[in-house]
N, C-alpha and C positions, 0 to 999 in steps of 0.2 A: 504493499500501501506507500504510495507516494503521503509527501507533505501534506499539500493539496486536499488532496480527497482524504485524508485522515481529519485535516481543522474543519474545511464543507461536511463532513455526513459523521460525523461520531454524534453516538448519542448516549444518553442513562440508562440501561436496560434492570428494572428492580427483580426481571424472572429470570433465575442464574440457577445457573445447577452443575453439576459436579460434571469432567471433572474439573478443580479450578487449579491458575498458575504452576507449572513442572517451572522443574530450577531455574532453567534457561531461562523459561519468560520469568521468573521474579526478580532476576536479576537486573534484566532492561528495563521492570520498573520500577527497582531499586537506582539502578545508575538514571533513570529515569527525574528523579523525583529528588536530584543532588543537581540538578543541572537548571535550576531555577532564579529566576532574580536576587540578591541576597546581598544586600546594600551592605558594609563595614565587615562584611566578610563572619557575620555572625551564627551562620548555619541554626537560621530560626526556628529548626523543627525536630520532633525526637518523632517514631515508632513502632506500635508498638502491633506483630503481626501473632494476628488470632488464626488458629485454626484446626483438627478433628479437632481433642478434650479439649481444647481451651475456647471452643465456641462454648459450651457449656457453660463451661467456667465465669465467660465474659456476663450468657447469658443469667446468672444464680447475680453479678454482682448489680447487674440492672437490676431485676427483682427488689435484693434487699435493698437498694436504693431506694427503690419507689415506693417499699415498707414503708424504711428508715423516711424518710420525707413527706408522706400521707398524700400519694396522687391518686389520682382520682381510682376508682377499680377496672375501668378498664384498661391504663395502663400498667398498673399488676398485675392482670391476667392474660399479658401479653408478653412482659417481658421475658418471662427464659426463652422464650420463643424468636426472639428476633435475631439472635446472630446464626438464630438457622437457617435463616434465608437465603443465607450463601455460603460456599466450598471454605472462602477465604474471608476476613477483613482484615482490612487495612488502619490502624486507631490513629493518626494524627496528632501531632499537639507540637501547641507553638510553647515554649519553656518560655516567658517574659526575662528578657536582661536590659535590666538600665545601662542607656547609652544614652551620650549627648549626641546624637547625631541621625539616630535610629528611634522612631519611639514606635510603641505599643503595639499601634495601626498597622505602621511600615514586617510588622516581624510576623504576626498573622497571615498579611497578606502575603508573601513570601511561602509559609507553610500552604498557604491555600495554593499557592500557584504548585507546591507539592503534591496536593493531591489530586487540581486538574491533570498537571505532567505523567502522573501515575497513571492513572482513567486511559489516553491518551494511548499512553506504552500498551498497557494489557487491550483497547481496541483496533491499534494496530496489527495485536497479532490475533486476531483471530479470537482472543475473549470481553468481555464486557463485563463492566461493572454500574454501580448507580451507589453518589453518594451520595453523604445523610447526617444528619444533625437532629435539630432534637433538643426535644427535654436533658436526655442521656449524653447529651457532651455540654449541658449547660451543671449539669448534677454538680454539686459539692459531693456530694456521698460515694460517688461513680471515682469520679478523678483520687480520693483519701489511696478508693479502695483498689486505683491505682498505680496507688506511687507517685502521684501527682504533686504541687504543691495546690494551693488554692490561687495565684497566679495565672500556670497554665490557662491555655486554650485547648480545647479540645475542639481542633478544626473541624473535625469528624469521622465518619466511618467511612471509609470509605469497603464497600462491598466488591468478592469481584469471583469471576464464575464463566461457567460457560452458557452464553444465552440459548436458551432454553423453544423460543423462534426466531425464528428474522424478518425481524420488523422495520419499515421503515415509517417513527412521524410524517407525515404532513407536515411540509415548508409550513411552518404561525406564523411568522416574523418575514419583512421584508426590510432590506439595510437601512432604507432609505426615510424610514419608521420611525430608527433611530439614530443616523446619521445628519447633525448638521454642519453648516457652515459659516464660519465667524467671517 
């Protein structure tokens, strides 16, 4: 797949199945994550790979957090099953580092670019993925159970696997709807 095709056809796919990335594919995905803009060379990203029994462990972390933080019953009921939606997840974290020239937002944006780069690398290799955030990305309990600091930002959970159907979503947006000239 060439770069232009990748950039203009990539899409999120929440219907993922086994297999997940193999060792060679994962190595490409990891390398892509590290080739993003990084003002000051801070490397403001860390990644936690979750597969096999780790998915069950993450589901338990989600479940305990939902109970501890008194979430609504629907969230508690779904918590354990959420990591089972793909063979592999990558938890992307931006550990904030005080810096006089690189504000927090820029560090988080760099980590977000790494998630996008990983998803692009997966798609280019015939895999697919979906980037999820929501309550479990903001939960203090989840952060604590993952060994993160409160100021660390969970930028998202990148679910990776094999697409279950070949779907092409209709083009919903046109460039002229979003670009103007100054």
